[in-house]
MIVO-390763 format. One line per 8 residues: number of its first residue (from 1); for each residue x, y, z of N, C-alpha, C. Coordinates in Angstrom, 1 decimal. Example, Ala and Ser with C-alpha at 12.3 -4.5 7.8 and 13.67 -1.06 7.14 Angstrom:
! residues 2
1	13.2/-5.7/7.8/12.3/-4.5/7.8/13.2/-3.3/7.8 ~ 12.8/-2.2/7.1/13.7/-1.1/7.1/12.9/0.0/7.9 .
***
This chain:
! residues 156
1	28.4/38.7/-25.7/29.4/37.9/-26.3/29.3/36.4/-25.8 ~ 29.5/35.5/-26.7/29.6/34.1/-26.3/31.0/33.6/-26.6 ~ 31.6/32.9/-25.6/32.9/32.4/-25.7/32.9/30.9/-25.7 ~ 33.6/30.3/-26.7/33.7/28.9/-26.9/35.2/28.5/-26.9 ~ 35.6/27.6/-26.0/37.0/27.1/-26.0/37.0/25.7/-26.6 ~ 37.6/25.6/-27.8/37.6/24.4/-28.5/39.1/23.9/-28.7 ~ 39.4/22.8/-28.0/40.8/22.3/-28.1/41.3/22.1/-29.6 ~ 42.5/22.6/-29.8/43.1/22.5/-31.1/42.4/23.2/-32.3 .
9	41.4/24.0/-31.9/40.7/24.8/-32.9/40.9/26.3/-32.5 ~ 40.8/26.6/-31.2/41.0/27.9/-30.6/39.8/28.3/-29.8 ~ 40.0/29.5/-29.2/39.0/30.1/-28.4/38.3/31.2/-29.2 ~ 37.0/31.1/-29.3/36.1/32.0/-30.1/35.4/32.9/-29.1 ~ 35.5/34.2/-29.4/34.8/35.2/-28.7/33.8/35.8/-29.7 ~ 32.6/35.3/-29.8/31.7/35.7/-30.8/30.7/36.7/-30.3 ~ 30.6/37.8/-31.1/29.8/38.9/-30.8/28.6/39.1/-31.8 ~ 28.8/38.5/-33.0/27.8/38.7/-34.0/27.4/37.4/-34.7 .
17	26.2/37.1/-34.9/25.7/36.0/-35.6/25.1/36.5/-36.9 ~ 25.7/36.1/-38.1/25.2/36.6/-39.4/24.5/35.4/-40.1 ~ 23.3/35.6/-40.5/22.5/34.5/-41.0/21.9/34.8/-42.4 ~ 21.9/33.8/-43.2/21.1/33.9/-44.5/19.7/33.7/-44.1 ~ 18.8/34.1/-45.0/17.3/34.0/-44.7/16.8/32.8/-45.5 ~ 16.6/32.9/-46.8/16.0/31.9/-47.6/16.9/30.7/-47.7 ~ 16.3/29.5/-47.3/17.1/28.3/-47.4/17.8/28.0/-46.1 ~ 17.9/29.0/-45.2/18.6/28.8/-43.9/17.6/29.0/-42.8 .
25	17.1/30.2/-42.6/16.0/30.5/-41.6/14.6/30.2/-42.1 ~ 14.5/30.2/-43.4/13.1/30.1/-44.0/13.1/29.2/-45.2 ~ 12.0/28.6/-45.4/11.7/27.8/-46.6/10.5/28.5/-47.3 ~ 10.7/28.8/-48.6/9.7/29.4/-49.4/9.3/30.8/-48.8 ~ 10.2/31.5/-48.2/10.0/32.8/-47.6/9.3/32.8/-46.2 ~ 9.1/31.6/-45.7/8.4/31.5/-44.4/9.4/31.0/-43.3 ~ 9.5/31.8/-42.2/10.4/31.4/-41.1/10.0/30.0/-40.6 ~ 11.0/29.2/-40.4/10.8/27.8/-39.9/10.3/27.9/-38.5 .
33	9.4/27.0/-38.1/8.8/27.0/-36.7/9.9/26.6/-35.7 ~ 9.8/27.2/-34.5/10.8/26.9/-33.5/12.0/27.8/-33.4 ~ 12.2/28.6/-34.4/13.4/29.4/-34.5/13.4/30.6/-33.6 ~ 12.2/31.2/-33.4/12.1/32.4/-32.6/12.8/32.3/-31.2 ~ 12.5/31.3/-30.5/13.0/31.1/-29.1/14.5/31.0/-29.2 ~ 15.1/30.3/-30.1/16.5/30.1/-30.2/17.2/31.4/-30.5 ~ 16.6/32.1/-31.5/17.2/33.4/-31.9/17.2/34.4/-30.7 ~ 16.1/34.4/-30.0/16.0/35.3/-28.9/17.0/35.0/-27.8 .
41	17.3/33.7/-27.5/18.3/33.3/-26.6/19.7/33.7/-27.0 ~ 20.0/33.5/-28.3/21.3/33.9/-28.8/21.4/35.4/-28.8 ~ 20.3/36.1/-29.1/20.3/37.5/-29.2/20.6/38.2/-27.9 ~ 20.5/37.5/-26.8/20.8/38.1/-25.5/22.3/38.3/-25.3 ~ 23.1/37.6/-26.1/24.5/37.6/-26.0/25.3/38.1/-27.2 ~ 24.6/38.1/-28.3/25.2/38.5/-29.6/24.2/39.3/-30.4 ~ 24.8/40.1/-31.3/23.9/40.9/-32.3/23.6/40.0/-33.4 ~ 22.3/39.9/-33.8/21.8/39.1/-34.8/21.7/39.9/-36.1 .
49	22.2/39.4/-37.2/22.2/40.0/-38.5/21.6/39.0/-39.5 ~ 20.7/39.4/-40.3/20.2/38.6/-41.4/20.5/39.4/-42.7 ~ 21.3/38.7/-43.5/21.8/39.3/-44.8/21.2/38.5/-45.9 ~ 20.3/39.0/-46.7/19.6/38.3/-47.7/19.2/39.0/-48.9 ~ 19.0/38.3/-50.0/18.4/38.9/-51.2/16.9/39.0/-51.1 ~ 16.3/38.3/-50.1/14.9/38.4/-49.8/14.0/38.2/-51.1 ~ 14.3/37.2/-51.8/13.7/37.0/-53.1/12.1/36.7/-53.0 ~ 11.7/36.4/-51.8/10.2/36.3/-51.6/9.6/37.5/-51.0 .
57	10.4/38.5/-50.6/9.9/39.7/-50.0/9.3/39.6/-48.7 ~ 9.6/38.6/-47.9/8.9/38.3/-46.6/9.8/38.5/-45.4 ~ 11.1/38.7/-45.6/12.0/38.7/-44.4/11.6/39.7/-43.3 ~ 11.3/40.9/-43.7/11.0/41.9/-42.6/9.8/41.4/-41.8 ~ 8.8/40.9/-42.5/7.6/40.5/-41.8/7.9/39.2/-40.9 ~ 8.6/38.3/-41.5/8.9/37.0/-40.8/9.8/37.2/-39.6 ~ 10.7/38.2/-39.6/11.6/38.4/-38.5/11.2/39.4/-37.5 ~ 10.0/40.0/-37.7/9.5/41.0/-36.8/9.5/40.5/-35.4 .
65	10.0/41.4/-34.5/10.0/41.1/-33.1/11.1/40.2/-32.6 ~ 12.0/39.8/-33.5/13.1/38.8/-33.1/14.4/39.6/-32.8 ~ 14.4/40.9/-33.0/15.6/41.6/-32.7/16.8/41.4/-33.7 ~ 16.5/41.1/-34.9/17.5/40.9/-36.0/17.7/42.2/-36.8 ~ 18.9/42.5/-37.1/19.2/43.6/-38.0/19.1/43.0/-39.4 ~ 18.2/43.5/-40.2/17.9/43.0/-41.5/18.7/43.8/-42.6 ~ 19.4/43.2/-43.4/20.1/43.9/-44.5/19.7/43.2/-45.8 ~ 18.9/43.8/-46.6/18.5/43.3/-47.9/19.4/43.7/-49.0 .
73	19.9/42.7/-49.8/20.9/42.9/-50.8/20.3/43.1/-52.2 ~ 21.1/43.8/-53.0/20.7/43.8/-54.4/20.8/42.4/-55.1 ~ 20.2/42.2/-56.2/20.2/40.9/-56.8/21.6/40.4/-57.3 ~ 22.5/41.3/-57.6/23.8/41.0/-58.1/24.9/41.0/-57.1 ~ 25.9/40.1/-57.2/27.1/40.1/-56.5/26.9/39.9/-55.0 ~ 25.9/39.1/-54.6/25.5/38.9/-53.2/26.6/38.2/-52.4 ~ 27.4/37.3/-53.0/28.4/36.6/-52.3/29.5/37.6/-51.8 ~ 29.9/38.5/-52.7/30.9/39.5/-52.3/30.4/40.4/-51.2 .
81	29.1/40.8/-51.4/28.5/41.8/-50.4/28.4/41.1/-49.0 ~ 28.0/39.8/-49.0/27.9/39.1/-47.7/29.3/39.0/-47.1 ~ 30.3/38.7/-47.8/31.7/38.6/-47.3/32.1/40.0/-46.7 ~ 31.9/41.0/-47.5/32.2/42.4/-47.0/31.5/42.8/-45.7 ~ 30.2/42.3/-45.6/29.4/42.6/-44.4/30.1/41.9/-43.2 ~ 30.6/40.7/-43.3/31.3/40.0/-42.2/32.6/40.7/-41.9 ~ 33.3/41.1/-42.9/34.6/41.8/-42.7/34.4/43.1/-42.0 ~ 33.3/43.8/-42.3/33.1/45.1/-41.7/32.7/45.0/-40.2 .
89	32.1/43.8/-39.8/31.8/43.6/-38.4/33.1/43.2/-37.6 ~ 34.1/42.7/-38.3/35.3/42.2/-37.7/35.1/40.7/-37.6 ~ 35.7/40.0/-38.5/35.4/38.6/-38.7/35.8/37.7/-37.5 ~ 36.7/38.1/-36.6/37.1/37.3/-35.5/36.0/37.1/-34.5 ~ 35.0/38.0/-34.6/33.9/37.9/-33.6/32.6/37.4/-34.3 ~ 32.7/36.9/-35.5/31.5/36.5/-36.2/31.3/35.0/-36.4 ~ 30.1/34.5/-36.2/29.7/33.2/-36.7/28.7/33.4/-37.8 ~ 28.9/32.8/-38.9/28.0/32.9/-40.0/27.4/31.6/-40.4 .
97	26.1/31.6/-40.7/25.4/30.4/-41.1/24.6/30.6/-42.4 ~ 24.8/29.7/-43.3/24.1/29.8/-44.6/24.1/28.5/-45.3 ~ 23.4/28.4/-46.5/23.4/27.2/-47.3/23.6/27.4/-48.8 ~ 23.4/28.7/-49.2/23.5/28.9/-50.7/24.9/29.2/-51.2 ~ 25.1/29.2/-52.5/26.4/29.5/-53.1/26.8/30.9/-52.7 ~ 25.8/31.8/-52.6/26.2/33.2/-52.2/26.6/33.3/-50.8 ~ 26.5/32.3/-50.0/26.9/32.3/-48.6/28.4/31.8/-48.4 ~ 29.0/31.2/-49.4/30.3/30.6/-49.2/31.3/31.6/-48.7 .
105	31.4/32.7/-49.3/32.5/33.6/-48.9/32.3/34.2/-47.5 ~ 31.0/34.4/-47.1/30.8/34.9/-45.7/31.2/33.8/-44.7 ~ 30.9/32.6/-45.0/31.2/31.5/-44.1/32.8/31.4/-44.0 ~ 33.4/31.5/-45.1/34.9/31.4/-45.1/35.5/32.6/-44.3 ~ 34.9/33.8/-44.4/35.5/35.0/-43.8/35.3/35.0/-42.3 ~ 34.2/34.4/-41.8/33.9/34.4/-40.4/34.8/33.5/-39.6 ~ 34.9/33.8/-38.3/35.7/33.0/-37.4/35.2/31.6/-37.3 ~ 33.8/31.4/-37.4/33.2/30.1/-37.5/32.1/30.2/-38.5 .
113	32.2/29.3/-39.5/31.2/29.2/-40.6/30.5/27.9/-40.5 ~ 29.2/27.9/-40.5/28.4/26.7/-40.4/27.5/26.7/-41.6 ~ 27.6/25.6/-42.4/26.7/25.3/-43.5/25.5/24.5/-43.0 ~ 24.3/24.8/-43.5/23.1/24.0/-43.1/22.6/23.3/-44.3 ~ 22.1/22.1/-44.1/21.5/21.3/-45.1/20.0/21.2/-44.9 ~ 19.3/22.2/-45.4/17.9/22.3/-45.2/17.1/21.7/-46.4 ~ 15.8/22.1/-46.5/15.0/21.6/-47.6/15.5/22.1/-48.9 ~ 16.2/23.2/-49.0/16.7/23.7/-50.2/18.1/23.2/-50.6 .
121	18.6/22.3/-49.7/19.9/21.7/-49.9/21.0/22.7/-49.5 ~ 22.3/22.3/-49.9/23.4/23.1/-49.5/24.4/23.1/-50.7 ~ 24.8/24.3/-51.2/25.7/24.3/-52.3/27.1/23.7/-51.9 ~ 27.6/22.9/-52.8/28.9/22.3/-52.6/30.0/23.3/-52.2 ~ 30.0/24.4/-52.9/31.0/25.5/-52.6/30.9/26.0/-51.2 ~ 29.7/26.1/-50.7/29.4/26.6/-49.3/29.8/25.5/-48.3 ~ 29.5/24.3/-48.6/30.0/23.2/-47.7/31.5/23.2/-47.5 ~ 32.2/23.3/-48.6/33.7/23.3/-48.6/34.2/24.5/-47.8 .
129	33.5/25.7/-47.9/34.0/26.9/-47.2/33.7/26.9/-45.7 ~ 32.8/26.0/-45.2/32.3/26.0/-43.8/33.3/25.2/-43.0 ~ 33.3/25.5/-41.7/34.0/24.8/-40.7/33.2/23.5/-40.3 ~ 31.9/23.5/-40.4/31.1/22.4/-40.1/29.8/22.4/-40.8 ~ 29.1/21.3/-40.9/27.8/21.2/-41.5/26.8/20.7/-40.5 ~ 25.7/21.4/-40.5/24.6/21.0/-39.6/23.4/20.5/-40.4 ~ 22.7/19.5/-39.9/21.5/19.0/-40.6/20.4/20.0/-40.8 ~ 20.4/21.0/-40.0/19.3/22.0/-40.1/19.7/23.2/-39.4 .
137	19.0/24.3/-39.5/19.3/25.5/-38.8/19.0/25.3/-37.3 ~ 18.1/24.5/-36.9/17.8/24.2/-35.5/19.1/23.6/-34.9 ~ 19.7/22.6/-35.6/20.9/22.0/-35.1/22.1/23.0/-35.0 ~ 22.2/23.8/-36.0/23.2/24.8/-36.0/23.1/25.8/-34.8 ~ 21.9/26.3/-34.6/21.7/27.2/-33.5/21.9/26.5/-32.1 ~ 21.5/25.2/-32.1/21.7/24.4/-30.9/23.2/24.2/-30.6 ~ 24.0/24.1/-31.6/25.4/24.0/-31.4/26.0/25.2/-30.7 ~ 25.4/26.4/-31.0/25.8/27.6/-30.3/25.3/27.7/-28.9 .
145	24.1/27.2/-28.7/23.4/27.2/-27.4/24.0/26.2/-26.4 ~ 24.5/25.1/-27.0/25.1/24.0/-26.2/26.5/23.8/-26.7 ~ 27.4/24.5/-26.1/28.8/24.6/-26.6/29.5/23.2/-26.7 ~ 29.2/22.3/-25.9/29.9/21.0/-25.9/29.6/20.3/-27.3 ~ 28.6/20.6/-28.0/28.3/20.1/-29.3/29.4/20.6/-30.3 ~ 29.7/21.9/-30.2/30.8/22.4/-31.0/32.1/21.8/-30.7 ~ 32.4/21.6/-29.4/33.7/21.0/-29.0/33.8/19.6/-29.6 ~ 32.7/18.9/-29.4/32.7/17.5/-29.9/33.0/17.4/-31.4 .
153	32.5/18.3/-32.2/32.7/18.3/-33.6/34.0/18.9/-34.1 ~ 34.5/20.0/-33.5/35.6/20.7/-34.0/37.0/20.4/-33.3 ~ 37.0/19.8/-32.2/38.3/19.5/-31.6/39.1/18.6/-32.4 ~ 40.4/18.7/-32.3/41.3/17.8/-33.1/41.6/16.5/-32.4 .
***
C-alpha cells in the first residue's frame, strides 16, 4: 500500500493501480520504453492491473515479467466493465490511469483518477472525469513515485 496525504484533498491509502494499455502504457500495441522499472517499483507496494480491449493483441507479450494482472475485455461496453472492475477492487484503494473515452468511468470511480495525454491524445470526457492530467504515462507514474508532485497539484 502507498499512502499519500494531500491537504484539503484527503489521505489516500492506495492498494491497486488500474491501467489502460493502448494509448496509456503502449502506442500502437508496443509498451513505451522506460515503463518497466517504474511499474516494478510501484508493484512492490500495490497490485498492478491492466484492463484493456487489447485491440493489437500484444498486451500479454508486452507486459510479460512486469507482474501485472491482465484483464482483456470484450469489444462492447468497455467503459462500464472498467468501472465495475474498479468497484470490485474497492474504489477507495484504487488509482486509475487512462486516456480513452472508455476509461472515463473507471477514473471517476477510483479514489484517484489520472488522465494521460499521450500520442493518441486524451478523450475530453476522460479529462473531465479525472482528478488530474499528466503529460505522459511516465509523468503519471512519477507522481505516484514522488508524492510531493501529487501534493503540489491536488492541494487546495
